[in-house]
C-alpha positions, -999 to +999 in steps of 0.1 A: -374+095+117-410+114+121-428+107+155-461+087+151-498+102+150-510+068+166-505+057+202-517+023+218-556+016+223-560+042+194-589+032+172-577+032+135-583+023+099-558-004+084-555-006+045-549-043+034-522-046+007-513-080+009-527-099-021-556-119-011-595-117-004-593-088+016-567-062-008-579-031-013-602-028+016-598-005+048-605-024+080-611-010+115-594-021+146-575-009+175-538-005+181-528-035+207-490-027+209-465-008+192-426-023+187-401-010+169-421+012+144-448-018+138-483-021+152-499-046+164-539-041+153-565-064+166-592-057+134-624-054+152-642-059+119-625-090+107-625-129+127-602-154+122-619-182+099-601-210+122-603-195+155-630-173+154-614-143+174-607-113+159-578-109+132-545-092+140-521-077+118-488-062+121-479-032+102-459+000+095-477+034+101-483+039+063-513+021+060-534+033+089-552+062+094-577+072+120-613+068+117-623+093+094-653+122+104-687+113+089-692+136+062-732+137+049-735+144+017-759+135-011-741+115-040-748+117-075-733+099-105-692+093-108-689+105-072-658+085-056-672+069-025-664+041-002-687+014+002-691-010+032-685-048+019-667-078+031-666-062+064-646-029+054-645-001+032-639-003-004-633+025-029-659+024-058-677+051-080-715+057-079-729+046-109-764+060-105-791+068-080-825+052-077-857+068-068-859+051-035-825+063-023-803+038-033-771+038-052-756+015-077-720+012-074-690-006-095-670-027-074-654-044-104-657-055-142-678-080-128-697-068-098-721-039-092-741-036-059-775-016-047-767-002-016-787+018+008-772+057+018-761+044+050-737+017+031-717+047+015-694+072+029-673+100+011-643+087+001-615+106+019-577+104+025-554+109+053-529+131+049-501+113+070-490+131+106-520+155+108-553+143+117-567+176+111-561+174+071-582+152+053-593+152+018-624+145+004-630+133-031-665+140-049-656+139-088 
């Protein structure tokens, strides 16, 4: 098995795959421990609704990525981006750009949002095991 590129106390992002409210989003966290190829992550952007403490998840490294580098770009309609929504990053497409540097993005068939430039980042995919390899998607 390949050696993990992550170690304890690394800041990472976790792609949520389980069904539920957070499915499809990517959330920031810190690796608190590694046991038997499983990572214990304390999410820094989500709290448990009962205890109000940071949520914790256990996952394999296939859903982890390092925090991506910030890439500054001018977004245009049909660009693939990620929007800060529900305390995580969600993949969306830019529908239109307003005169005030606001963007209209489509979250779902029923939901479109007006967001500012600082609530968007370019859609980036991490190439597993090589932190210097990021794929950027504009269109």
